[in-house]
N, CA, C and O of each residue as an XYZ file, in Angstrom:
320
protein
N      74.008     19.499    270.889
C      75.173     19.049    271.567
C      75.766     20.201    272.376
O      75.548     21.372    272.065
N      76.499     19.858    273.389
C      77.146     20.845    274.238
C      78.663     20.794    273.995
O      79.271     19.725    273.944
N      79.239     21.978    273.848
C      80.676     22.090    273.649
C      81.220     22.858    274.845
O      80.753     23.954    275.157
N      82.216     22.268    275.516
C      82.811     22.886    276.702
C      84.143     23.482    276.320
O      85.056     22.774    275.895
N      84.253     24.827    276.480
C      85.475     25.536    276.126
C      85.754     26.589    277.184
O      84.910     27.430    277.491
N      86.968     26.520    277.737
C      87.443     27.541    278.690
C      86.408     27.798    279.796
O      86.125     28.947    280.134
N      85.857     26.732    280.347
C      84.941     26.851    281.464
C      83.520     27.266    281.095
O      82.675     27.441    281.974
N      83.253     27.425    279.792
C      81.924     27.784    279.343
C      81.323     26.650    278.513
O      82.047     25.873    277.890
N      80.006     26.565    278.512
C      79.294     25.575    277.700
C      78.529     26.256    276.606
O      77.768     27.191    276.854
N      78.726     25.791    275.399
C      78.036     26.345    274.214
C      77.157     25.242    273.632
O      77.576     24.089    273.525
N      75.957     25.606    273.265
C      75.027     24.636    272.657
C      75.047     24.817    271.158
O      74.971     25.931    270.640
N      75.154     23.672    270.460
C      75.272     23.696    268.990
C      74.350     22.641    268.409
O      74.260     21.530    268.931
N      73.673     22.984    267.344
C      72.829     22.000    266.658
C      73.631     21.348    265.557
O      73.841     21.937    264.496
N      74.078     20.136    265.808
C      74.884     19.370    264.864
C      75.031     17.961    265.418
O      74.631     17.679    266.548
N      75.602     17.093    264.617
C      75.955     15.770    265.097
C      77.434     15.735    265.398
O      78.192     16.563    264.894
N      77.854     14.782    266.218
C      79.286     14.650    266.488
C      80.054     14.302    265.230
O      81.193     14.732    265.051
N      79.431     13.525    264.358
C      80.079     13.154    263.104
C      80.355     14.397    262.267
O      81.445     14.540    261.713
N      79.386     15.290    262.171
C      79.597     16.558    261.448
C      80.657     17.435    262.081
O      81.485     18.033    261.393
N      80.621     17.504    263.400
C      81.631     18.283    264.109
C      83.035     17.719    263.900
O      83.981     18.476    263.683
N      83.172     16.412    263.963
C      84.464     15.786    263.761
C      85.005     16.075    262.358
O      86.216     16.212    262.179
N      84.141     16.167    261.387
C      84.554     16.445    260.011
C      85.127     17.856    259.901
O      85.928     18.128    259.006
N      84.734     18.739    260.781
C      85.189     20.141    260.750
C      86.448     20.384    261.610
O      87.114     21.411    261.476
N      86.755     19.428    262.486
C      87.905     19.605    263.397
C      89.163     18.954    262.828
O      89.090     18.043    262.002
N      90.310     19.434    263.282
C      91.596     18.872    262.896
C      91.761     17.474    263.511
O      91.795     17.346    264.734
N      91.863     16.435    262.688
C      91.955     15.074    263.229
C      93.251     14.784    263.961
O      93.349     13.785    264.673
N      94.254     15.651    263.793
C      95.492     15.475    264.533
C      95.422     16.074    265.924
O      96.279     15.809    266.767
N      94.384     16.894    266.166
C      94.244     17.564    267.442
C      93.047     17.073    268.255
O      93.046     17.185    269.481
N      92.035     16.534    267.588
C      90.806     16.095    268.255
C      90.512     14.656    267.901
O      90.628     14.255    266.743
N      90.123     13.862    268.921
C      89.769     12.473    268.711
C      88.471     12.184    269.462
O      88.203     12.733    270.530
N      87.691     11.311    268.865
C      86.499     10.834    269.556
C      86.911      9.738    270.506
O      87.676      8.842    270.149
N      86.391      9.816    271.738
C      86.796      8.836    272.772
C      85.589      8.052    273.287
O      85.731      7.103    274.058
N      84.422      8.460    272.854
C      83.176      7.827    273.305
C      82.107      8.228    272.294
O      82.294      9.185    271.542
N      80.999      7.513    272.270
C      79.969      7.841    271.292
C      79.413      9.267    271.494
O      78.790      9.829    270.594
N      79.643      9.826    272.661
C      79.120     11.164    272.944
C      80.216     12.160    273.337
O      79.906     13.233    273.854
N      81.492     11.826    273.101
C      82.591     12.687    273.588
C      83.723     12.800    272.600
O      84.185     11.798    272.053
N      84.172     14.022    272.369
C      85.373     14.327    271.582
C      86.319     15.067    272.524
O      85.884     15.903    273.316
N      87.616     14.757    272.435
C      88.575     15.412    273.312
C      89.660     16.112    272.516
O      90.087     15.635    271.465
N      90.100     17.255    273.034
C      91.270     17.954    272.466
C      92.509     17.251    273.013
O      92.736     17.263    274.223
N      93.290     16.658    272.169
C      94.446     15.875    272.587
C      95.480     16.698    273.346
O      96.211     16.161    274.178
N      95.546     17.992    273.066
C      96.506     18.873    273.759
C      96.171     19.024    275.240
O      97.024     19.445    276.021
N      94.963     18.693    275.634
C      94.516     18.861    277.026
C      94.783     17.633    277.902
O      94.611     17.701    279.119
N      95.193     16.530    277.311
C      95.432     15.307    278.084
C      96.773     15.422    278.821
O      97.812     15.693    278.220
N      96.716     15.209    280.129
C      97.956     15.229    280.912
C      98.326     13.846    281.445
O      99.471     13.610    281.831
N      97.338     12.922    281.465
C      97.618     11.597    282.001
C      96.561     10.629    281.462
O      95.394     10.989    281.308
N      96.986      9.412    281.182
C      96.070      8.353    280.754
C      96.301      7.153    281.652
O      97.423      6.661    281.777
N      95.229      6.690    282.273
C      95.305      5.531    283.190
C      94.537      4.372    282.580
O      93.346      4.505    282.299
N      95.203      3.218    282.365
C      94.492      2.055    281.833
C      93.472      1.530    282.853
O      93.728      1.519    284.057
N      92.337      1.108    282.356
C      91.288      0.518    283.179
C      91.051     -0.933    282.724
O      91.676     -1.403    281.773
N      90.166     -1.614    283.396
C      89.824     -2.961    283.000
C      89.135     -2.942    281.638
O      88.578     -1.926    281.221
N      89.184     -4.077    280.961
C      88.528     -4.274    279.685
C      89.061     -3.393    278.576
O      88.362     -3.147    277.593
N      90.308     -2.905    278.718
C      90.946     -2.116    277.664
C      90.545     -0.672    277.578
O      90.911      0.012    276.623
N      89.801     -0.186    278.551
C      89.401      1.222    278.528
C      90.507      2.062    279.178
O      91.424      1.536    279.807
N      90.390      3.383    279.004
C      91.311      4.328    279.622
C      90.524      5.399    280.339
O      89.370      5.665    280.002
N      91.155      6.022    281.342
C      90.621      7.214    281.984
C      91.632      8.310    281.644
O      92.822      8.176    281.931
N      91.156      9.381    281.037
C      92.020     10.501    280.669
C      91.858     11.618    281.696
O      90.738     12.003    282.029
N      92.963     12.130    282.190
C      92.965     13.318    283.047
C      93.325     14.513    282.167
O      94.331     14.504    281.456
N      92.480     15.540    282.233
C      92.718     16.730    281.440
C      93.293     17.838    282.286
O      93.198     17.807    283.513
N      93.893     18.823    281.629
C      94.511     19.938    282.374
C      93.508     20.853    283.035
O      93.910     21.786    283.729
N      92.229     20.630    282.852
C      91.180     21.444    283.488
C      90.551     20.685    284.663
O      89.454     21.023    285.107
N      91.238     19.674    285.157
C      90.789     18.838    286.284
C      89.571     17.998    285.973
O      88.855     17.588    286.887
N      89.320     17.732    284.700
C      88.234     16.826    284.294
C      88.831     15.455    284.027
O      89.996     15.331    283.650
N      88.011     14.424    284.229
C      88.374     13.049    283.902
C      87.365     12.522    282.899
O      86.156     12.646    283.097
N      87.868     11.931    281.818
C      87.007     11.400    280.769
C      87.362      9.946    280.501
O      88.538      9.585    280.453
N      86.352      9.124    280.328
C      86.569      7.703    280.068
C      86.565      7.458    278.553
O      85.693      7.943    277.832
N      87.550      6.704    278.098
C      87.652      6.273    276.700
C      86.947      4.917    276.613
O      87.318      3.978    277.316
N      85.963      4.819    275.777
C      85.234      3.575    275.671
C      86.045      2.547    274.844
O      86.990      2.892    274.135
N      85.644      1.317    274.965
C      86.367      0.225    274.265
C      86.301      0.422    272.749
O      87.239      0.047    272.046
N      85.228      0.993    272.240
C      85.084      1.187    270.783
C      86.106      2.165    270.232
O      86.412      2.111    269.041
N      86.643      3.054    271.052
C      87.563      4.093    270.596
C      88.959      3.941    271.194
O      89.822      4.790    270.975
N      89.181      2.884    271.933
C      90.459      2.706    272.634
C      91.666      2.566    271.713
O      92.751      3.052    272.031
N      91.480      1.897    270.560
C      92.626      1.638    269.693
C      93.227      2.932    269.169
O      94.448      3.091    269.159
N      92.382      3.852    268.736
C      92.888      5.123    268.214
C      93.584      5.936    269.280
O      94.622      6.545    269.022
N      93.016      5.953    270.490
C      93.653      6.682    271.603
C      94.966      6.008    272.029
O      95.952      6.671    272.352
N      94.945      4.670    272.017
C      96.176      3.941    272.365
C      97.296      4.258    271.390
O      98.440      4.455    271.800
N      96.980      4.308    270.112
C      97.982      4.688    269.122
C      98.524      6.098    269.355
O      99.725      6.333    269.224
N      97.656      7.015    269.693
C      98.104      8.380    269.990
C      98.995      8.398    271.241
O     100.037      9.054    271.249
N      98.594      7.687    272.282
C      99.353      7.699    273.527
C     100.737      7.036    273.323
O     101.714      7.445    273.950
N     100.814      6.027    272.456
C     102.099      5.386    272.176
C     103.065      6.325    271.431
O     104.283      6.171    271.522
N     102.512      7.284    270.706
C     103.334      8.221    269.941
C     103.938      9.332    270.825
O     105.007      9.862    270.521
N     103.238      9.676    271.922
C     103.745     10.798    272.729
C     104.659     10.342    273.820
O     105.166     11.164    274.583
């Protein structure tokens, strides 16, 4: 897997499930079967069709939240 941090990409041999178990669940959420996001980096969430979201991050990246993970992200967005 590839981990993107501060403009650098690091390669790690692990599964996303194992990585999620090691991360703070209050700070990191899975948003797609292949993507985990640091919640502190989200600056904007735009609803899309079919209940999905597009997240704008503070590093000028855009990430799509899949329908399978939308409920958890929606709960987080409702809290902030």
